[in-house]
N, C-alpha and C positions, 0 to 999 in steps of 0.2 A: 473583634477587639475594639471596644468603644474608645479607648484612649487613643488609638491610632486612626480611628474613623475608617477601619478596614474590616474585611471578613477573612478569617483564617480558615482555610480549607482543611478538613480533617480526613479527607479521602486519601488513603494510602495506595489506591489502585489506579491512579492517574498516570498517564505516560505521554510522551511526545512521539507521535508518529511522524517521521521525517522521510519524505520520498521525493524523488526527482527524476527527470528525464535524463538519459545518457545518450540520446540520439544526437546526431550532428546538428540538427536544427533547434537545439534546446534553448538558444537565445532568441530565436525569432518566432517559432510556432507557439501559439497559445492553445493549451488544452484545457484551460479553466474558464469558468468556475467549475469546481469539482465538488461533488456531494459525498460526504461520508456519513452513512447512517449506521446507527448502533441500536439494534432491536432490543438488546438487554435493558438499556436505560431509556429507550424510546427517544432517541436524540437524532437530529439530522443537522449537520453542520455544512455550510457552503464556504469553500475557501478559494482564494485567488493566488496568482503568482505574486512575487515581490514587486514593489514599485520600480519603475524605470527611473534611475538616478543619473543616467548619462545624458550628455548634451552634445548636440551637433549644431553649433551656431545658436540661433535663437529658439530652436525647438529641441524636444527630447530626442534621444538617439533611437527610440523605438526598440530597444533591446532590454529584455528582462529574462532572467534565468527561470526556467521551468522547474521550480523547487517549491514544495508545499509542506509546511509544518502544521500539525494539528494536535490539539490536546484530546486524548481519547481515554476511555475507560478500559482497563485490562482486567483480567480475572479468569477463573476456570470455565466460564461460559461466554466470554466476550468474543464478539465477532464484528468486524468492520466491513461494510459494503461500500466500495468506492465506485462512483459513477462519474465518468468524464462527460462534459458537454461537447467537447471536441474529440477527435480521434486520440485514443490513448497512445502514449509513446511506446515504441516497440521495446526499447531497452530502458529499464528503470532500476533504480537502487532504492531499497527500503531499509530503514533502521528504526528500532524501537528503543527509546531512551527512557529509562525508569529505574527507580530503586525497588520496585515491587519484584516479587519472585514469579509473578504470573505473566503470561504472554497473551497473544490474541491471534485469531484467524483473520486473514485479509482475503476478501473476495472481490475480484475485479470482473465485471461483465464486459466482454469485448464485443464490438459491433460486427466482427467477422470471425470466421473459424480460423484456427491456427493452433500451433503447438508451442508451448512455452516451457522453458527450463528454469530452474532455480540454481544459481551458482553461489556457493558460499564464499566467505572471506578468503579462504585458502585457494580459490580459483577452481575448485572441483565441483562438477555438476552433482546435484542432489537428485537421486532417482525419484520419479513420481510413485505414488502409492500404486499397488498392484490391482488388477481387475478382480472383482469379486462376482462369481457366477450367481450367488444367492441374491445379491443386491442388483445384479444385471447392470453393474457400473463399477467405477473405480472406488476402492475403499475410502471411507470418510476420513477426515483428518482426526487423528487420535491425540494430537498435542504431545507427541513423543519427543520431538527434537526440532530445533530451528531449521526452517527450510522444508519441512515435510510438506508435500504438495500433491495436488490432484487437478486434473482438467476434466470438466464435464462438457462433452461435445454436444452438438445440436443447440444447446442454450448458451454455449461459449462462456462458461464460468471457469475462471482460474482461481484456485484457492491455495493459500500457503499459510504456514504457522510461523509467527515471529515470537521469539523469546526475548526477554530483557537484554538490551545492549547488543543484540544480534544484527548483523548487516548482511543483506543478501541482494543479489541482482536477479532481475527477471529478464530473460533474453529469449527472443523467438528462435525457433529452429525450423529449418526447411524439411519437414517430415509430415507423415500421416500417423497419428496416434492409433495404436491398436489396443 
């Protein structure tokens, strides 16, 4: 838009991915910078926590909330790979804010093995996808509903599907996945 000296984005499949730590140390522990890569559009974004705005006398308070917003591309084939430079928080909350009707798959690579659950807004656990003998692994994400999830052992990848304006929590459980 020349008159405004701006560019008007015509992409209807953009969204804000907002995620944050729910761990007790969410104000003190830094898990960023965080890389979000999107193979579909060949994009890699590095994000940080919000700035520390508190003061303790002449210096900053050294407190910042572990919350990360990022603009991402959604769509029928969209997938976001999140890589933490620090240890990922155990408990996290994710929300996808968009006017699009499309969602995205979130993939988090964990540095250690573990089992994670998705809990919906209603507080109920969303069961992971079932084992598939033909695939010799857990069924792939079909993009059927918000919170659909799977964990791929050995490589420690946790995947879940987020639909527009859906809010889910990722929580660890003390168990061995079968």
